[in-house]
C-alpha positions in Angstrom: -60.2 -93.1 -56.0 -59.6 -89.7 -56.2 -63.3 -88.9 -56.7 -64.4 -90.9 -53.8 -61.6 -89.2 -51.5 -63.3 -85.6 -52.3 -65.9 -84.5 -49.9 -67.0 -81.5 -52.0 -69.8 -82.7 -54.2 -71.7 -84.5 -51.6 -71.6 -81.1 -49.5 -72.8 -79.0 -52.2 -75.9 -81.9 -52.8 -76.9 -80.9 -49.1 -76.1 -77.6 -49.0 -78.4 -77.4 -52.4 -80.8 -79.4 -50.7 -81.2 -77.8 -47.6 -81.3 -74.5 -49.3 -84.6 -75.8 -51.6 -85.9 -76.7 -47.7 -85.5 -73.2 -46.5 -87.1 -71.7 -50.0 -90.2 -73.7 -49.7 -90.9 -72.9 -45.9 -90.3 -69.4 -47.1 -93.1 -69.5 -49.8 -95.1 -71.5 -47.2 -95.0 -68.7 -44.7 -95.3 -66.0 -46.7 -97.9 -67.6 -48.6 -99.9 -68.0 -44.9 -99.5 -64.3 -44.2 -101.0 -63.4 -47.0 -104.0 -65.4 -46.7 -103.9 -64.3 -43.1 -103.9 -60.8 -44.4 -106.5 -61.4 -47.0 -109.0 -63.1 -44.4 -108.2 -59.9 -42.2 -109.3 -57.6 -45.0 -112.1 -59.1 -45.9 -113.5 -58.6 -42.1 -112.7 -55.4 -42.3 -114.4 -54.4 -45.3 -117.6 -56.1 -44.6 -117.5 -54.4 -41.1 -117.1 -51.0 -42.9 -120.2 -51.9 -45.2 -122.4 -52.6 -42.5 -121.3 -49.7 -40.5 -122.3 -47.8 -43.0 -125.9 -49.8 -43.9 -126.6 -49.3 -40.7 -125.9 -45.3 -40.6 -127.6 -44.8 -43.7 -130.9 -46.5 -42.5 -130.6 -44.4 -39.4 -130.5 -41.1 -41.3 -133.0 -42.5 -43.9 -135.3 -43.2 -40.9 -134.7 -39.9 -39.2 -135.3 -38.1 -42.7 -138.5 -39.9 -42.8 -139.7 -39.2 -39.6 -139.0 -35.3 -40.1 -141.0 -35.5 -44.1 -144.0 -37.1 -41.7 -144.0 -34.6 -39.0 -143.6 -31.9 -41.3 -146.4 -32.9 -43.4 -149.0 -33.3 -40.3 -147.8 -29.8 -39.6 -148.4 -28.6 -42.8 -151.8 -30.4 -42.7 -153.0 -29.0 -38.9 -151.8 -25.5 -40.3 -154.1 -25.7 -43.5 -157.3 -27.4 -41.9 -156.5 -24.4 -39.2 -156.5 -21.7 -41.8 -159.7 -23.4 -43.1 -161.4 -23.3 -40.0 -160.2 -20.1 -39.4 -162.0 -18.8 -42.5 -164.7 -20.7 -42.4 -165.4 -19.4 -39.4 -164.8 -15.9 -40.1 -166.9 -15.9 -43.2 -169.5 -17.9 -42.5 -169.7 -19.4 -45.9 -167.9 -22.3 -47.9 -164.2 -21.8 -48.5 -163.5 -22.7 -51.9 -162.0 -20.8 -54.8 -162.9 -17.7 -54.2 -161.1 -15.2 -51.5 -163.9 -14.0 -49.0 -163.3 -11.7 -46.5 -165.0 -9.8 -43.8 -167.5 -7.0 -45.3 -166.9 -7.9 -48.7 -170.5 -8.0 -50.2 -172.1 -7.8 -54.2 -175.4 -5.4 -54.6 -177.3 -6.2 -57.8 -179.5 -3.7 -59.5 -181.5 -4.1 -62.6 -183.6 -2.8 -65.3 -185.7 -4.3 -68.6 -182.5 -4.5 -70.5 -179.6 -4.2 -67.9 -178.2 -6.0 -64.8 -175.3 -4.3 -62.7 -173.4 -6.5 -60.4 -171.3 -4.1 -58.2 -168.3 -5.7 -56.3 -167.3 -4.7 -53.1 -163.5 -5.8 -52.1 -161.9 -9.0 -54.4 -165.0 -11.0 -53.7 -165.8 -13.2 -57.0 -168.5 -15.7 -55.7 -171.9 -15.5 -55.2 -174.2 -15.9 -52.5 -177.7 -17.9 -53.2 -179.4 -15.1 -52.8 -177.4 -13.0 -55.6 -178.0 -16.0 -57.8 -181.6 -16.0 -57.7 -181.8 -12.6 -58.5 -179.3 -13.0 -61.4 -182.3 -16.0 -62.5 -184.7 -14.0 -61.9 -183.6 -11.4 -64.5 -182.6 -14.0 -66.9 -186.2 -15.5 -66.8 -187.7 -12.3 -69.6 -184.0 -12.7 -71.2 -184.7 -15.7 -72.7 -184.8 -14.7 -76.3 -181.5 -12.6 -76.1 -177.8 -12.7 -76.4 -176.1 -11.6 -73.6 -172.9 -9.1 -73.8 -170.9 -8.9 -70.3 -168.2 -6.0 -69.6 -166.2 -6.4 -66.5 -165.2 -2.6 -65.3 -162.2 -3.2 -63.4 -160.9 -0.2 -61.6 -156.6 0.4 -61.3 -156.8 2.8 -58.1 -154.8 0.0 -55.9 -153.7 -2.4 -58.2 -151.8 -2.9 -61.6 -153.2 -2.9 -65.1 -152.2 -7.1 -65.3 -153.8 -7.8 -61.9 -157.0 -5.6 -62.8 -157.4 -7.8 -66.5 -156.9 -11.2 -64.3 -159.4 -10.2 -61.5 -162.3 -9.1 -64.5 -161.4 -12.7 -66.2 -161.7 -14.5 -62.9 -165.3 -12.9 -62.1 -166.2 -13.1 -65.9 -165.9 -16.3 -66.1 -167.5 -17.3 -62.9 -170.5 -15.3 -63.8 -170.7 -16.8 -67.4 -170.4 -19.7 -65.6 -173.2 -19.1 -63.1 -175.4 -18.2 -66.3 -174.8 -21.1 -68.1 -176.5 -23.0 -65.3 -179.4 -21.8 -65.4 -179.5 -21.0 -69.0 -176.9 -23.3 -71.0 -178.1 -22.4 -74.1 -178.0 -18.7 -74.1 -174.7 -17.3 -76.2 -172.8 -14.8 -73.8 -169.9 -12.2 -75.2 -167.7 -10.8 -72.4 -165.0 -7.8 -72.7 -162.9 -6.5 -69.5 -162.6 -2.6 -69.2 -159.5 -1.9 -66.7 -160.8 1.5 -66.0 -158.3 4.3 -64.7 -161.4 6.7 -63.9 -164.2 4.7 -62.4 -163.6 3.6 -58.4 -166.1 1.0 -58.5 -165.7 -2.6 -59.9 -169.0 -4.2 -61.2 -170.0 -6.6 -64.1 -172.6 -4.9 -66.6 -174.8 -7.6 -68.2 -177.1 -6.0 -71.5 -178.9 -7.9 -73.8 -178.5 -8.5 -77.6 -181.5 -8.9 -79.6 -180.9 -12.4 -81.7 -180.5 -12.0 -85.6 -183.4 -13.6 -87.3 -182.1 -16.0 -89.8 -183.4 -15.1 -93.4 
């Protein structure tokens, strides 16, 4: 009889039930807020990624256009320079430095051919090549010695050696085109006393094998 007249256990049960329901609702509310925040964060992150991608693509396109314009400008400038050099010299522009007033003089004796260079010219015209070929016709049975004489009046010692070897190699190639089997020795003389750049070609009698 005492237990039925005491309302306290019933109150505790009711309060516990209400508290559990309240906690459950709070958890559901918190979970819903977390889901909403997560969804918003994903949307913001995707939007930032898309903006960065578009910005990178635009910058890349601008750089490509700039590089393409720069390449075109360089090609146009190079073509203008080449056209100008061809017009000025009247000769084909190649690996040789051709300038106005530069030329080659060729003199020869029976056993010696002297090529005098005026300026920094390295190449040979058809007329020059013909003169060399005519002189070589009488030297078929001889070896050749080429001495490149380069003065140091206006250039350094290293530059004079480089110029001498460049001219010598070009001259040897021209001779080899005419007589591929001829034996050629070459030396470079960087002379401080000389004022004229020249190539001196002399003949050397072949040794007869016993």
